[in-house]
Gaussian input, Z-matrix of N, CA and C with variables (Angstrom, degrees):
# hf/3-21g

backbone

0 1
 N
 C     1     B1
 C     2     B2     1     A1
 N     3     B3     2     A2     1     D1
 C     4     B4     3     A3     2     D2
 C     5     B5     4     A4     3     D3
 N     6     B6     5     A5     4     D4
 C     7     B7     6     A6     5     D5
 C     8     B8     7     A7     6     D6
 N     9     B9     8     A8     7     D7
 C    10    B10     9     A9     8     D8
 C    11    B11    10    A10     9     D9
 N    12    B12    11    A11    10    D10
 C    13    B13    12    A12    11    D11
 C    14    B14    13    A13    12    D12
 N    15    B15    14    A14    13    D13
 C    16    B16    15    A15    14    D14
 C    17    B17    16    A16    15    D15
 N    18    B18    17    A17    16    D16
 C    19    B19    18    A18    17    D17
 C    20    B20    19    A19    18    D18
 N    21    B21    20    A20    19    D19
 C    22    B22    21    A21    20    D20
 C    23    B23    22    A22    21    D21
 N    24    B24    23    A23    22    D22
 C    25    B25    24    A24    23    D23
 C    26    B26    25    A25    24    D24
 N    27    B27    26    A26    25    D25
 C    28    B28    27    A27    26    D26
 C    29    B29    28    A28    27    D27
 N    30    B30    29    A29    28    D28
 C    31    B31    30    A30    29    D29
 C    32    B32    31    A31    30    D30
 N    33    B33    32    A32    31    D31
 C    34    B34    33    A33    32    D32
 C    35    B35    34    A34    33    D33
 N    36    B36    35    A35    34    D34
 C    37    B37    36    A36    35    D35
 C    38    B38    37    A37    36    D36
 N    39    B39    38    A38    37    D37
 C    40    B40    39    A39    38    D38
 C    41    B41    40    A40    39    D39
 N    42    B42    41    A41    40    D40
 C    43    B43    42    A42    41    D41
 C    44    B44    43    A43    42    D42
 N    45    B45    44    A44    43    D43
 C    46    B46    45    A45    44    D44
 C    47    B47    46    A46    45    D45
 N    48    B48    47    A47    46    D46
 C    49    B49    48    A48    47    D47
 C    50    B50    49    A49    48    D48
 N    51    B51    50    A50    49    D49
 C    52    B52    51    A51    50    D50
 C    53    B53    52    A52    51    D51
 N    54    B54    53    A53    52    D52
 C    55    B55    54    A54    53    D53
 C    56    B56    55    A55    54    D54
 N    57    B57    56    A56    55    D55
 C    58    B58    57    A57    56    D56
 C    59    B59    58    A58    57    D57
 N    60    B60    59    A59    58    D58
 C    61    B61    60    A60    59    D59
 C    62    B62    61    A61    60    D60
 N    63    B63    62    A62    61    D61
 C    64    B64    63    A63    62    D62
 C    65    B65    64    A64    63    D63
 N    66    B66    65    A65    64    D64
 C    67    B67    66    A66    65    D65
 C    68    B68    67    A67    66    D66
 N    69    B69    68    A68    67    D67
 C    70    B70    69    A69    68    D68
 C    71    B71    70    A70    69    D69
 N    72    B72    71    A71    70    D70
 C    73    B73    72    A72    71    D71
 C    74    B74    73    A73    72    D72
 N    75    B75    74    A74    73    D73
 C    76    B76    75    A75    74    D74
 C    77    B77    76    A76    75    D75
 N    78    B78    77    A77    76    D76
 C    79    B79    78    A78    77    D77
 C    80    B80    79    A79    78    D78
 N    81    B81    80    A80    79    D79
 C    82    B82    81    A81    80    D80
 C    83    B83    82    A82    81    D81
 N    84    B84    83    A83    82    D82
 C    85    B85    84    A84    83    D83
 C    86    B86    85    A85    84    D84
 N    87    B87    86    A86    85    D85
 C    88    B88    87    A87    86    D86
 C    89    B89    88    A88    87    D87
 N    90    B90    89    A89    88    D88
 C    91    B91    90    A90    89    D89
 C    92    B92    91    A91    90    D90
 N    93    B93    92    A92    91    D91
 C    94    B94    93    A93    92    D92
 C    95    B95    94    A94    93    D93
 N    96    B96    95    A95    94    D94
 C    97    B97    96    A96    95    D95
 C    98    B98    97    A97    96    D96
 N    99    B99    98    A98    97    D97
 C   100   B100    99    A99    98    D98
 C   101   B101   100   A100    99    D99
 N   102   B102   101   A101   100   D100
 C   103   B103   102   A102   101   D101
 C   104   B104   103   A103   102   D102
 N   105   B105   104   A104   103   D103
 C   106   B106   105   A105   104   D104
 C   107   B107   106   A106   105   D105
 N   108   B108   107   A107   106   D106
 C   109   B109   108   A108   107   D107
 C   110   B110   109   A109   108   D108
 N   111   B111   110   A110   109   D109
 C   112   B112   111   A111   110   D110
 C   113   B113   112   A112   111   D111
 N   114   B114   113   A113   112   D112
 C   115   B115   114   A114   113   D113
 C   116   B116   115   A115   114   D114
 N   117   B117   116   A116   115   D115
 C   118   B118   117   A117   116   D116
 C   119   B119   118   A118   117   D117
 N   120   B120   119   A119   118   D118
 C   121   B121   120   A120   119   D119
 C   122   B122   121   A121   120   D120
 N   123   B123   122   A122   121   D121
 C   124   B124   123   A123   122   D122
 C   125   B125   124   A124   123   D123
 N   126   B126   125   A125   124   D124
 C   127   B127   126   A126   125   D125
 C   128   B128   127   A127   126   D126
 N   129   B129   128   A128   127   D127
 C   130   B130   129   A129   128   D128
 C   131   B131   130   A130   129   D129
 N   132   B132   131   A131   130   D130
 C   133   B133   132   A132   131   D131
 C   134   B134   133   A133   132   D132
 N   135   B135   134   A134   133   D133
 C   136   B136   135   A135   134   D134
 C   137   B137   136   A136   135   D135
 N   138   B138   137   A137   136   D136
 C   139   B139   138   A138   137   D137
 C   140   B140   139   A139   138   D138
 N   141   B141   140   A140   139   D139
 C   142   B142   141   A141   140   D140
 C   143   B143   142   A142   141   D141
 N   144   B144   143   A143   142   D142
 C   145   B145   144   A144   143   D143
 C   146   B146   145   A145   144   D144
 N   147   B147   146   A146   145   D145
 C   148   B148   147   A147   146   D146
 C   149   B149   148   A148   147   D147
 N   150   B150   149   A149   148   D148
 C   151   B151   150   A150   149   D149
 C   152   B152   151   A151   150   D150
 N   153   B153   152   A152   151   D151
 C   154   B154   153   A153   152   D152
 C   155   B155   154   A154   153   D153
 N   156   B156   155   A155   154   D154
 C   157   B157   156   A156   155   D155
 C   158   B158   157   A157   156   D156
 N   159   B159   158   A158   157   D157
 C   160   B160   159   A159   158   D158
 C   161   B161   160   A160   159   D159
 N   162   B162   161   A161   160   D160
 C   163   B163   162   A162   161   D161
 C   164   B164   163   A163   162   D162
 N   165   B165   164   A164   163   D163
 C   166   B166   165   A165   164   D164
 C   167   B167   166   A166   165   D165
 N   168   B168   167   A167   166   D166
 C   169   B169   168   A168   167   D167
 C   170   B170   169   A169   168   D168
 N   171   B171   170   A170   169   D169
 C   172   B172   171   A171   170   D170
 C   173   B173   172   A172   171   D171
 N   174   B174   173   A173   172   D172
 C   175   B175   174   A174   173   D173
 C   176   B176   175   A175   174   D174
 N   177   B177   176   A176   175   D175
 C   178   B178   177   A177   176   D176
 C   179   B179   178   A178   177   D177
 N   180   B180   179   A179   178   D178
 C   181   B181   180   A180   179   D179
 C   182   B182   181   A181   180   D180
 N   183   B183   182   A182   181   D181
 C   184   B184   183   A183   182   D182
 C   185   B185   184   A184   183   D183
 N   186   B186   185   A185   184   D184
 C   187   B187   186   A186   185   D185
 C   188   B188   187   A187   186   D186
 N   189   B189   188   A188   187   D187
 C   190   B190   189   A189   188   D188
 C   191   B191   190   A190   189   D189
 N   192   B192   191   A191   190   D190
 C   193   B193   192   A192   191   D191
 C   194   B194   193   A193   192   D192
 N   195   B195   194   A194   193   D193
 C   196   B196   195   A195   194   D194
 C   197   B197   196   A196   195   D195
 N   198   B198   197   A197   196   D196
 C   199   B199   198   A198   197   D197
 C   200   B200   199   A199   198   D198
 N   201   B201   200   A200   199   D199
 C   202   B202   201   A201   200   D200
 C   203   B203   202   A202   201   D201
 N   204   B204   203   A203   202   D202
 C   205   B205   204   A204   203   D203
 C   206   B206   205   A205   204   D204
 N   207   B207   206   A206   205   D205
 C   208   B208   207   A207   206   D206
 C   209   B209   208   A208   207   D207
 N   210   B210   209   A209   208   D208
 C   211   B211   210   A210   209   D209
 C   212   B212   211   A211   210   D210
 N   213   B213   212   A212   211   D211
 C   214   B214   213   A213   212   D212
 C   215   B215   214   A214   213   D213
 N   216   B216   215   A215   214   D214
 C   217   B217   216   A216   215   D215
 C   218   B218   217   A217   216   D216
 N   219   B219   218   A218   217   D217
 C   220   B220   219   A219   218   D218
 C   221   B221   220   A220   219   D219
 N   222   B222   221   A221   220   D220
 C   223   B223   222   A222   221   D221
 C   224   B224   223   A223   222   D222
 N   225   B225   224   A224   223   D223
 C   226   B226   225   A225   224   D224
 C   227   B227   226   A226   225   D225
 N   228   B228   227   A227   226   D226
 C   229   B229   228   A228   227   D227
 C   230   B230   229   A229   228   D228
 N   231   B231   230   A230   229   D229
 C   232   B232   231   A231   230   D230
 C   233   B233   232   A232   231   D231

   B1=1.4503
   B2=1.5201
   B3=1.3156
   B4=1.4597
   B5=1.5201
   B6=1.3411
   B7=1.4611
   B8=1.5271
   B9=1.3455
   B10=1.4599
   B11=1.5275
   B12=1.3340
   B13=1.4605
   B14=1.5223
   B15=1.3032
   B16=1.4614
   B17=1.5265
   B18=1.3295
   B19=1.4615
   B20=1.5285
   B21=1.3239
   B22=1.4647
   B23=1.5267
   B24=1.3122
   B25=1.4596
   B26=1.5215
   B27=1.3218
   B28=1.4617
   B29=1.5164
   B30=1.3130
   B31=1.4614
   B32=1.5228
   B33=1.3372
   B34=1.4594
   B35=1.5243
   B36=1.3277
   B37=1.4692
   B38=1.5210
   B39=1.3268
   B40=1.4616
   B41=1.5250
   B42=1.3062
   B43=1.4641
   B44=1.5271
   B45=1.3357
   B46=1.4678
   B47=1.5371
   B48=1.3308
   B49=1.4633
   B50=1.5230
   B51=1.3314
   B52=1.4596
   B53=1.5241
   B54=1.3227
   B55=1.4663
   B56=1.5229
   B57=1.3316
   B58=1.4533
   B59=1.5227
   B60=1.3188
   B61=1.4618
   B62=1.5231
   B63=1.3223
   B64=1.4558
   B65=1.5254
   B66=1.3324
   B67=1.4626
   B68=1.5296
   B69=1.3142
   B70=1.4618
   B71=1.5294
   B72=1.3179
   B73=1.4710
   B74=1.5290
   B75=1.3353
   B76=1.4728
   B77=1.5329
   B78=1.3172
   B79=1.4614
   B80=1.5265
   B81=1.3405
   B82=1.4604
   B83=1.5266
   B84=1.3313
   B85=1.4616
   B86=1.5249
   B87=1.3201
   B88=1.4608
   B89=1.5334
   B90=1.3269
   B91=1.4659
   B92=1.5188
   B93=1.3138
   B94=1.4690
   B95=1.5250
   B96=1.3266
   B97=1.4643
   B98=1.5375
   B99=1.3232
   B100=1.4611
   B101=1.5280
   B102=1.3194
   B103=1.4719
   B104=1.5228
   B105=1.3247
   B106=1.4639
   B107=1.5302
   B108=1.3224
   B109=1.4632
   B110=1.5173
   B111=1.3203
   B112=1.4646
   B113=1.5249
   B114=1.3109
   B115=1.4609
   B116=1.5245
   B117=1.3017
   B118=1.4614
   B119=1.5201
   B120=1.3121
   B121=1.4647
   B122=1.5286
   B123=1.3286
   B124=1.4620
   B125=1.5299
   B126=1.3131
   B127=1.4660
   B128=1.5277
   B129=1.3001
   B130=1.4650
   B131=1.5229
   B132=1.3251
   B133=1.4602
   B134=1.5245
   B135=1.3064
   B136=1.4628
   B137=1.5249
   B138=1.3344
   B139=1.4644
   B140=1.5269
   B141=1.3188
   B142=1.4595
   B143=1.5185
   B144=1.3472
   B145=1.4648
   B146=1.5255
   B147=1.3142
   B148=1.4679
   B149=1.5329
   B150=1.3208
   B151=1.4669
   B152=1.5298
   B153=1.3341
   B154=1.4582
   B155=1.5176
   B156=1.3310
   B157=1.4667
   B158=1.5167
   B159=1.3045
   B160=1.4548
   B161=1.5076
   B162=1.3307
   B163=1.4657
   B164=1.5137
   B165=1.3250
   B166=1.4568
   B167=1.5205
   B168=1.3100
   B169=1.4542
   B170=1.5221
   B171=1.3175
   B172=1.4586
   B173=1.5322
   B174=1.3053
   B175=1.4679
   B176=1.5201
   B177=1.3256
   B178=1.4659
   B179=1.5228
   B180=1.3170
   B181=1.4661
   B182=1.5216
   B183=1.3419
   B184=1.4630
   B185=1.5281
   B186=1.3238
   B187=1.4675
   B188=1.5183
   B189=1.3104
   B190=1.4609
   B191=1.5240
   B192=1.3186
   B193=1.4668
   B194=1.5229
   B195=1.3329
   B196=1.4657
   B197=1.5222
   B198=1.3224
   B199=1.4696
   B200=1.5221
   B201=1.3084
   B202=1.4669
   B203=1.5256
   B204=1.3252
   B205=1.4694
   B206=1.5295
   B207=1.3447
   B208=1.4604
   B209=1.5201
   B210=1.3124
   B211=1.4637
   B212=1.5165
   B213=1.3067
   B214=1.4579
   B215=1.5303
   B216=1.3253
   B217=1.4575
   B218=1.5211
   B219=1.3171
   B220=1.4682
   B221=1.5264
   B222=1.3149
   B223=1.4655
   B224=1.5142
   B225=1.3436
   B226=1.4679
   B227=1.5258
   B228=1.3145
   B229=1.4668
   B230=1.5205
   B231=1.3078
   B232=1.4637
   B233=1.5010
   A1=107.87
   A2=116.51
   A3=121.76
   A4=108.75
   A5=114.24
   A6=120.28
   A7=108.45
   A8=117.84
   A9=120.05
   A10=109.73
   A11=116.35
   A12=121.38
   A13=109.10
   A14=117.17
   A15=122.19
   A16=112.61
   A17=113.87
   A18=123.45
   A19=112.79
   A20=117.37
   A21=124.00
   A22=113.21
   A23=115.07
   A24=121.91
   A25=108.72
   A26=114.08
   A27=121.57
   A28=109.35
   A29=116.10
   A30=121.94
   A31=105.66
   A32=115.46
   A33=121.12
   A34=108.94
   A35=116.38
   A36=122.09
   A37=106.96
   A38=115.22
   A39=121.05
   A40=110.87
   A41=115.32
   A42=121.62
   A43=112.57
   A44=117.54
   A45=120.75
   A46=111.73
   A47=117.18
   A48=126.12
   A49=114.62
   A50=118.14
   A51=120.90
   A52=107.65
   A53=115.86
   A54=121.51
   A55=107.98
   A56=115.54
   A57=121.21
   A58=110.24
   A59=114.42
   A60=121.99
   A61=107.16
   A62=116.26
   A63=121.60
   A64=109.08
   A65=116.50
   A66=123.69
   A67=109.27
   A68=116.84
   A69=122.19
   A70=112.19
   A71=118.65
   A72=121.74
   A73=114.59
   A74=121.24
   A75=118.94
   A76=113.75
   A77=117.34
   A78=120.67
   A79=112.59
   A80=117.73
   A81=120.97
   A82=110.93
   A83=117.68
   A84=121.52
   A85=112.24
   A86=116.46
   A87=120.99
   A88=112.09
   A89=117.24
   A90=122.70
   A91=109.15
   A92=116.36
   A93=121.19
   A94=113.21
   A95=118.51
   A96=120.78
   A97=111.01
   A98=117.73
   A99=120.29
   A100=112.71
   A101=117.87
   A102=120.23
   A103=111.62
   A104=117.04
   A105=120.17
   A106=111.57
   A107=117.27
   A108=120.27
   A109=112.11
   A110=117.40
   A111=120.51
   A112=110.74
   A113=116.01
   A114=119.84
   A115=104.86
   A116=116.66
   A117=121.27
   A118=113.37
   A119=117.41
   A120=118.23
   A121=110.68
   A122=117.96
   A123=120.21
   A124=110.40
   A125=118.27
   A126=121.08
   A127=110.84
   A128=116.84
   A129=121.65
   A130=113.87
   A131=118.25
   A132=121.77
   A133=112.93
   A134=118.37
   A135=122.28
   A136=111.13
   A137=115.61
   A138=121.79
   A139=108.90
   A140=115.81
   A141=121.42
   A142=106.56
   A143=117.08
   A144=117.76
   A145=110.41
   A146=116.07
   A147=120.60
   A148=113.56
   A149=119.45
   A150=120.61
   A151=112.58
   A152=117.54
   A153=121.35
   A154=114.57
   A155=117.35
   A156=120.90
   A157=113.18
   A158=117.39
   A159=121.36
   A160=109.96
   A161=114.03
   A162=120.79
   A163=108.57
   A164=115.43
   A165=119.09
   A166=110.15
   A167=113.76
   A168=121.53
   A169=110.03
   A170=115.77
   A171=122.00
   A172=107.55
   A173=118.23
   A174=121.02
   A175=113.22
   A176=117.83
   A177=121.47
   A178=113.87
   A179=117.72
   A180=120.64
   A181=109.17
   A182=114.88
   A183=120.60
   A184=109.27
   A185=115.67
   A186=122.50
   A187=108.72
   A188=115.89
   A189=120.44
   A190=110.85
   A191=115.47
   A192=119.91
   A193=110.12
   A194=118.45
   A195=120.85
   A196=111.62
   A197=117.31
   A198=120.94
   A199=110.50
   A200=116.57
   A201=121.17
   A202=110.84
   A203=117.08
   A204=121.62
   A205=111.22
   A206=116.13
   A207=120.66
   A208=113.86
   A209=117.44
   A210=119.96
   A211=114.11
   A212=117.20
   A213=120.22
   A214=110.46
   A215=115.80
   A216=121.78
   A217=108.72
   A218=115.92
   A219=120.18
   A220=110.96
   A221=114.73
   A222=121.85
   A223=110.00
   A224=115.24
   A225=120.05
   A226=108.95
   A227=114.93
   A228=119.04
   A229=109.38
   A230=114.36
   A231=120.80
   A232=111.07
   D1=154.52
   D2=177.14
   D3=-141.20
   D4=139.98
   D5=179.93
   D6=-136.61
   D7=125.07
   D8=175.33
   D9=-75.11
   D10=138.84
   D11=175.55
   D12=-129.43
   D13=-175.28
   D14=-174.76
   D15=-60.99
   D16=158.02
   D17=173.07
   D18=60.12
   D19=35.22
   D20=177.26
   D21=57.76
   D22=43.74
   D23=174.52
   D24=-112.90
   D25=156.72
   D26=177.40
   D27=-124.64
   D28=145.24
   D29=168.32
   D30=-104.36
   D31=120.59
   D32=-175.87
   D33=-116.97
   D34=126.81
   D35=177.08
   D36=-107.56
   D37=120.47
   D38=-178.98
   D39=-89.40
   D40=166.47
   D41=-176.81
   D42=-56.77
   D43=-31.11
   D44=179.99
   D45=-87.23
   D46=12.53
   D47=179.20
   D48=71.30
   D49=10.61
   D50=170.59
   D51=-70.42
   D52=137.59
   D53=-179.95
   D54=-115.74
   D55=129.88
   D56=179.22
   D57=-129.88
   D58=151.50
   D59=174.30
   D60=-105.44
   D61=129.82
   D62=-177.39
   D63=-122.60
   D64=126.18
   D65=-179.45
   D66=-93.66
   D67=118.99
   D68=-178.90
   D69=-80.20
   D70=-24.67
   D71=-171.03
   D72=-51.47
   D73=-41.31
   D74=179.37
   D75=-59.86
   D76=-22.95
   D77=-179.57
   D78=-75.20
   D79=-19.74
   D80=-179.88
   D81=-58.87
   D82=-39.22
   D83=-179.69
   D84=-87.56
   D85=-24.89
   D86=-176.30
   D87=-76.66
   D88=-44.26
   D89=-179.51
   D90=-134.57
   D91=121.16
   D92=-173.86
   D93=-60.09
   D94=-30.19
   D95=-178.31
   D96=-60.59
   D97=-29.49
   D98=-179.05
   D99=-72.17
   D100=-15.74
   D101=177.16
   D102=-63.02
   D103=-25.64
   D104=177.45
   D105=-61.25
   D106=-22.56
   D107=-179.82
   D108=-70.95
   D109=-13.17
   D110=176.41
   D111=-65.22
   D112=-17.49
   D113=171.18
   D114=-76.19
   D115=103.50
   D116=-168.06
   D117=-54.75
   D118=-32.60
   D119=179.86
   D120=-64.55
   D121=-35.14
   D122=178.02
   D123=-72.26
   D124=-44.22
   D125=179.07
   D126=-54.51
   D127=-41.59
   D128=-177.29
   D129=-73.49
   D130=-5.55
   D131=-179.17
   D132=-93.76
   D133=14.44
   D134=-178.49
   D135=-62.04
   D136=140.78
   D137=177.96
   D138=-140.13
   D139=161.42
   D140=171.64
   D141=-76.65
   D142=136.48
   D143=179.65
   D144=-66.75
   D145=161.64
   D146=-169.70
   D147=-62.57
   D148=-25.79
   D149=176.87
   D150=-91.65
   D151=-9.78
   D152=179.34
   D153=81.41
   D154=16.12
   D155=-178.09
   D156=-97.65
   D157=14.06
   D158=-179.85
   D159=167.86
   D160=-166.58
   D161=178.53
   D162=-127.68
   D163=162.29
   D164=179.34
   D165=-151.51
   D166=158.05
   D167=173.56
   D168=-110.69
   D169=-38.05
   D170=177.20
   D171=-158.48
   D172=-167.05
   D173=-177.65
   D174=-70.08
   D175=-14.60
   D176=-176.61
   D177=-107.36
   D178=-20.81
   D179=-174.52
   D180=-120.33
   D181=116.37
   D182=-178.53
   D183=-154.58
   D184=160.11
   D185=174.95
   D186=-134.64
   D187=142.56
   D188=179.23
   D189=-79.47
   D190=158.23
   D191=176.37
   D192=-63.31
   D193=-31.20
   D194=178.04
   D195=-64.37
   D196=-42.05
   D197=176.90
   D198=-61.05
   D199=-46.05
   D200=-179.02
   D201=-64.83
   D202=-42.20
   D203=-178.84
   D204=-67.79
   D205=-48.32
   D206=-174.76
   D207=-72.22
   D208=-30.75
   D209=-174.10
   D210=-114.78
   D211=1.99
   D212=175.53
   D213=-83.47
   D214=152.64
   D215=178.11
   D216=-92.07
   D217=121.35
   D218=-176.01
   D219=-68.15
   D220=129.73
   D221=177.48
   D222=-102.10
   D223=-41.39
   D224=-178.50
   D225=-153.87
   D226=143.28
   D227=175.76
   D228=-107.43
   D229=163.19
   D230=-178.85
   D231=-65.97

């Protein structure tokens, strides 16, 4: 599961019930396509992709589960 929260952060719940917080802001400078997420309505439209291997906002903006797992800050473990 994924939930957008304030300041361009996401709360991500993994299949093993580990919960991580992921900050999108560093991606704004790294990849220009992520700057579109500054439009708050688009940022809030985040969903888990249909296979569950990541998240997406549209056909051009997505993140893999590995990125979220490796670079997210753990809030709670299973």
